[in-house]
C-alpha positions in Angstrom: 0.0 0.0 0.0 1.1 3.5 -0.7 2.6 5.2 2.4 4.0 8.6 3.0 7.0 7.6 5.1 9.0 10.6 3.9 6.2 12.9 5.1 6.1 11.3 8.5 9.9 11.5 8.8 9.9 15.2 7.8 7.1 16.1 10.3 8.8 14.2 13.1 12.1 15.9 12.3 10.7 19.4 12.3 8.3 19.3 15.2 8.6 18.8 18.9 6.7 16.0 20.7 3.7 17.0 22.8 2.5 15.6 26.1 0.1 12.7 26.0 -2.5 14.4 28.0 -2.5 17.4 25.7 -2.7 15.1 22.7 -5.7 13.3 24.1 -7.4 16.6 25.0 -7.1 17.8 21.4 -8.1 14.5 19.9 -11.3 14.7 21.9 -11.9 18.3 20.8 -11.4 17.4 17.1 -13.6 14.3 17.4 -16.4 16.3 18.9 -16.1 19.0 16.2 -16.1 16.3 13.5 -19.2 14.7 15.1 -21.1 18.1 15.2 -20.2 18.9 11.6 -21.1 15.5 10.2 -24.4 15.5 12.1 -25.3 18.9 10.7 -24.4 17.8 7.2 -26.6 14.8 7.5 -29.5 16.8 8.9 -29.2 19.4 6.1 -29.2 16.6 3.4 -32.3 15.0 5.0 -34.1 18.3 5.3 -33.4 19.0 1.6 -34.8 15.6 0.6 -38.0 16.0 2.7 -38.6 19.5 1.4 -38.4 18.4 -2.3 -35.0 19.7 -3.0 -33.2 16.3 -3.4 -32.1 17.2 -6.9 -30.4 20.4 -5.8 -29.0 21.1 -9.3 -32.5 21.2 -10.7 -33.9 23.2 -7.8 -31.2 25.9 -8.0 -31.3 26.1 -11.9 -28.0 24.5 -12.7 -29.6 21.9 -15.0 -30.5 22.7 -18.5 -33.8 21.5 -20.0 -31.9 18.9 -22.0 -30.2 17.5 -18.9 -33.6 17.1 -17.2 -34.9 14.9 -20.0 -32.0 12.4 -19.7 -32.9 9.4 -17.5 -30.8 8.9 -14.4 -29.8 5.4 -15.7 -28.2 6.9 -18.7 -26.4 9.5 -16.6 -25.0 6.8 -14.3 -23.9 4.7 -17.3 -22.0 7.7 -18.6 -20.5 8.4 -15.2 -19.3 4.7 -14.8 -18.2 4.5 -18.4 -20.5 1.5 -19.2 -21.9 1.6 -22.8 -24.2 -1.4 -22.7 -26.4 -1.5 -19.6 -29.7 -2.9 -18.5 -31.6 -0.5 -16.2 -34.3 -1.8 -13.9 -36.4 0.7 -11.9 -38.0 -0.4 -8.7 -40.5 1.3 -6.5 -41.1 -0.3 -3.2 -41.1 -4.0 -3.9 -42.4 -3.8 -7.5 -40.5 -3.5 -10.7 -41.8 -0.3 -12.4 -39.7 0.0 -15.6 -37.0 -1.8 -17.5 -34.9 -0.6 -20.4 -31.5 -1.0 -22.0 -28.8 1.7 -22.5 -26.8 1.1 -25.6 -24.1 3.7 -26.4 -25.5 6.0 -23.9 -28.9 6.1 -25.6 -32.1 4.7 -24.0 -33.5 1.7 -25.9 -36.9 0.4 -24.8 -36.8 -3.4 -24.4 -39.6 -4.3 -21.9 -42.3 -2.2 -20.2 -43.7 -3.3 -16.9 -46.9 -1.5 -15.9 -48.3 -1.5 -12.4 -51.7 -3.2 -12.3 -54.2 -1.6 -9.9 -56.0 -4.3 -8.0 
């Protein structure tokens, strides 16, 4: 595994050791700060999803009308660099839709429609 031994040696050479009690005190402070920041970030993301702003790029106007029309399966296929993909959409425990993505274009193969019973 890649290790930065040279960085460790340089830092240890140019810094003085600190007392163990002081190190523990600062470790606790940094851990508490990290916990608070992470909790606030999680709460902010959850709030955005519940208020209908889960797609923040669309909400704040960063998406063009052309980008809005592209299905998310095609976008993820481009992101992952996969040209031939089968996309299955699921809602709850039911399969809602199924299509293929060939060369980053949506090709309809099967359509599954929900039956109201």
